[in-house]
C-alpha positions as CSV (number, residue, x, y, z in Angstrom):
1,A,-0.1,-0.2,-0.1
2,F,2.7,2.4,0.8
3,S,5.9,1.0,-0.9
4,V,8.5,3.4,-2.0
5,E,11.1,3.0,-4.7
6,F,14.2,5.1,-5.8
7,R,14.6,5.6,-9.7
8,D,17.0,7.9,-11.0
9,G,17.9,9.6,-7.9
10,G,14.3,10.2,-6.8
11,I,11.5,9.0,-4.5
12,A,8.8,7.2,-6.8
13,W,5.5,6.7,-4.7
14,T,4.5,3.3,-6.0
15,G,2.3,2.0,-3.5
16,V,-1.7,1.8,-4.4
17,A,-2.8,4.1,-1.6
18,W,-0.5,7.1,-2.1
19,N,-3.3,8.6,-4.3
20,S,-5.9,8.5,-1.8
21,F,-3.2,9.6,0.9
22,W,-1.7,12.5,-0.7
23,T,-5.4,13.7,-1.3
24,T,-6.9,13.2,1.7
25,M,-3.7,15.2,3.3
26,E,-4.3,17.9,0.7
27,I,-8.0,18.4,1.3
28,A,-7.8,18.1,5.3
29,L,-4.9,20.6,5.4
30,I,-7.0,23.3,3.5
31,S,-10.5,22.8,5.0
32,A,-9.1,23.0,8.6
33,P,-7.5,26.5,8.5
34,L,-10.7,27.8,6.6
35,T,-13.1,25.8,9.0
36,A,-11.5,27.5,12.1
37,A,-11.3,30.9,10.5
38,V,-15.1,30.8,9.3
39,G,-16.0,29.8,12.7
40,L,-13.9,32.3,14.6
41,L,-15.0,35.0,12.7
42,T,-19.1,33.7,13.1
43,A,-18.4,33.4,16.6
44,Y,-17.1,37.3,16.5
45,L,-20.0,38.4,15.0
46,I,-22.4,36.7,17.1
47,V,-20.8,38.0,20.5
48,R,-19.4,41.5,19.6
49,Q,-22.3,42.4,17.2
50,R,-25.6,43.0,17.7
51,F,-28.5,42.3,14.9
52,A,-31.8,41.4,14.3
53,G,-32.4,37.6,14.2
54,R,-29.0,37.0,16.0
55,G,-30.3,34.1,17.9
56,L,-31.7,32.5,14.8
57,F,-28.5,32.8,12.8
58,E,-26.8,31.1,15.8
59,F,-29.5,28.1,16.0
60,A,-29.1,28.0,12.1
61,L,-25.6,27.3,12.2
62,M,-25.9,24.4,14.7
63,M,-28.2,22.5,12.3
64,S,-25.3,20.6,10.2
65,F,-25.1,19.0,13.6
66,A,-28.7,17.4,13.6
67,I,-28.6,16.9,9.7
68,P,-27.5,13.2,9.2
69,G,-24.1,12.8,6.5
70,T,-25.9,11.2,3.9
71,V,-28.6,13.7,3.7
72,I,-25.6,16.3,3.7
73,G,-23.7,14.1,0.7
74,I,-26.8,13.9,-1.3
75,S,-27.9,17.4,-1.1
76,Y,-24.5,18.6,-2.1
77,I,-24.7,16.3,-5.3
78,M,-28.0,17.5,-6.2
79,A,-27.2,21.4,-5.4
80,F,-23.7,21.6,-6.7
81,N,-24.6,19.3,-10.2
82,L,-25.5,21.5,-12.2
83,P,-23.9,25.6,-13.6
84,P,-23.2,27.8,-12.6
85,L,-22.0,26.1,-9.2
86,E,-21.1,22.9,-11.1
87,M,-18.5,20.9,-8.3
88,T,-19.7,17.2,-8.1
89,G,-16.4,15.0,-8.5
90,T,-14.1,17.8,-7.9
91,A,-12.0,18.6,-4.3
92,L,-13.8,21.6,-4.2
93,I,-17.0,20.1,-3.1
94,L,-15.1,17.9,-0.3
95,V,-13.6,21.2,0.8
96,A,-16.9,23.2,1.3
97,C,-18.6,19.7,2.9
98,F,-15.9,19.6,5.5
99,V,-15.9,23.5,6.4
100,F,-19.6,24.0,7.0
101,R,-20.6,20.6,8.2
102,N,-17.6,21.2,10.9
103,M,-17.9,25.1,11.4
104,P,-20.4,24.9,14.7
105,V,-17.1,23.5,16.9
106,G,-15.2,26.7,15.8
107,V,-18.2,28.6,16.3
108,R,-19.1,27.2,19.7
109,G,-15.8,27.1,21.1
110,G,-15.2,30.7,19.6
111,V,-18.3,32.1,21.4
112,A,-17.5,30.4,24.8
113,A,-13.9,31.8,24.7
114,M,-14.8,35.2,23.5
115,S,-17.7,35.6,26.1
116,Q,-14.7,35.6,28.6
117,L,-12.9,38.4,26.8
118,D,-13.8,41.8,28.3
119,R,-15.3,44.2,25.6
120,S,-12.9,47.1,27.0
121,L,-10.3,45.1,25.2
122,D,-11.9,46.1,22.0
123,E,-12.6,49.7,23.2
124,A,-9.1,50.5,24.4
125,S,-7.8,49.0,20.8
126,L,-10.1,51.1,18.5
127,T,-9.0,54.3,21.0
128,L,-5.6,53.8,20.0
129,R,-6.5,54.3,16.3
130,A,-6.6,50.5,15.6
131,D,-9.0,49.3,12.9
132,S,-11.1,46.2,13.4
133,F,-8.7,43.9,11.5
134,R,-5.8,44.9,13.8
135,T,-7.7,44.6,17.1
136,I,-8.9,40.8,15.9
137,R,-5.1,40.2,14.7
138,K,-3.4,41.8,17.7
139,V,-5.7,41.5,20.7
140,I,-8.6,38.9,20.2
141,L,-6.8,36.1,18.2
142,P,-3.5,35.8,20.9
143,L,-6.1,35.4,23.6
144,L,-8.2,32.6,21.3
145,R,-5.6,30.4,20.9
146,P,-7.1,27.7,22.8
147,A,-10.4,27.8,21.1
148,I,-8.2,28.1,17.7
149,T,-6.1,24.9,18.4
150,A,-9.7,22.8,19.0
151,A,-11.3,24.1,15.8
152,L,-8.1,23.1,13.7
153,V,-7.6,19.8,15.6
154,Y,-11.2,18.9,15.2
155,S,-11.7,19.9,11.7
156,F,-8.6,18.2,10.5
157,V,-9.5,14.9,12.3
158,R,-13.2,15.2,11.0
159,A,-11.9,15.7,7.7
160,I,-9.7,12.4,7.8
161,T,-12.4,10.3,9.4
162,S,-15.3,11.2,8.0
163,I,-17.5,8.7,6.0
164,S,-21.2,9.4,5.9
165,A,-21.0,12.5,3.8
166,V,-18.0,11.7,1.8
167,I,-18.7,8.4,0.5
168,F,-21.1,10.2,-2.3
169,L,-18.8,13.1,-2.7
170,V,-15.6,11.2,-3.6
171,S,-14.4,10.4,-7.2
172,A,-12.3,8.4,-9.3
173,E,-9.5,11.5,-9.2
174,Y,-10.3,12.7,-5.6
175,N,-10.8,9.5,-3.5
176,M,-10.8,10.0,0.3
177,A,-8.6,7.5,2.8
178,T,-12.0,6.9,4.5
179,A,-13.9,5.6,1.3
180,Y,-10.5,3.8,0.1
181,I,-10.7,2.0,3.6
182,V,-14.0,0.8,2.8
183,G,-13.7,-0.7,-0.7
184,L,-10.4,-2.5,0.8
185,V,-12.7,-3.9,3.7
186,E,-15.5,-5.0,1.0
187,N,-12.7,-6.6,-1.3
188,G,-11.1,-8.6,1.8
189,E,-7.9,-6.8,1.6
190,Y,-7.8,-6.4,5.7
191,G,-4.3,-6.4,5.8
192,V,-3.9,-3.5,3.7
193,A,-7.0,-1.6,5.4
194,I,-5.4,-2.0,8.9
195,A,-2.0,-1.1,7.3
196,Y,-3.6,2.4,5.9
197,S,-5.4,2.7,9.3
198,S,-2.4,2.7,11.3
199,M,-0.7,5.2,9.2
200,L,-3.7,7.3,9.4
201,I,-3.6,7.2,13.2
202,V,0.4,8.4,13.0
203,V,-0.3,11.2,10.5
204,M,-3.1,12.6,13.1
205,I,-0.9,12.4,16.1
206,A,2.1,14.1,14.2
207,V,-0.1,16.9,12.7
208,I,-2.1,17.3,16.0
209,A,1.4,18.4,17.8
210,G,2.5,20.3,15.0
211,F,-1.1,22.4,15.5
212,Q,0.0,23.0,18.8
213,L,3.4,24.2,18.4
214,V,2.3,26.6,15.8
215,V,-0.7,28.2,17.5
216,G,1.0,27.9,20.8
217,E,-0.5,28.6,24.3
218,R,-2.0,31.6,25.9
219,R,-0.2,33.6,28.0
220,L,-1.2,36.3,30.5
221,R,1.0,38.8,31.4
222,R,-0.6,39.6,34.5
223,E,-0.4,36.1,35.8
224,N,3.4,36.2,34.8
225,R,3.7,39.9,36.5
226,V,2.0,38.7,39.6
227,Q,4.7,35.4,39.7
228,A,7.3,37.9,39.3
229,V,6.3,40.0,42.0
230,A,6.0,37.2,44.5
231,R,9.2,35.6,43.9
232,A,11.1,39.1,44.3
233,P,12.9,39.5,47.6
234,V,11.0,41.6,50.3
235,P,13.4,44.5,51.2
236,L,14.0,44.8,55.1
237,P,12.9,47.7,56.8
238,Q,15.9,50.5,57.6
239,E,16.6,51.5,60.9
240,K,16.6,55.4,61.4
241,T,19.5,57.2,63.0
242,A,19.2,59.9,64.4
């Protein structure tokens, strides 16, 4: 499944599973940042903005969790099978499915994290003549690192392990790992299926660790300052001399 040969001074991916593996990694790495970005921006609109129908809008975003994956897969085929949005059989329809299918996790995580941030932070940034984009990039996003990591990890893992909607959207050119593994099991090739599953587990662990290193952890300066003050030596009172 994952055999490699060296030919003419280069690497040749001769295994039968490499095609679906690289397609899965490409689509998952594209959809994960998009899912996190769309989810967190939507959470910013829900928490920081006031507009008519905000509660209905938030409820509608959660509906993708209530709809079965098979229904979503068939709906995407029927909706995007004709011009001007003819995406059936392409990688774009898989990315769109993963983004909007997994977006509620990023929205809920962003809403929970952003509700803990005081509005005075935004007001202070705007008072210092920073626009909204700079406020989000310099003030809000550094404080939302746990929510960003959660959205990236969840969306990436779901993009690799999803099967219900994907099985209707894959094609011969863009085949996902889960659909390929199901095909192997149906053909009785359990050894190759187990090897492919083990490969996915190792890759997911490595990518999740990479996401955590890239995003980093949230650090509050107030806590660091309090710890520094607590560790500082206390000066002794000086005796007054006549």
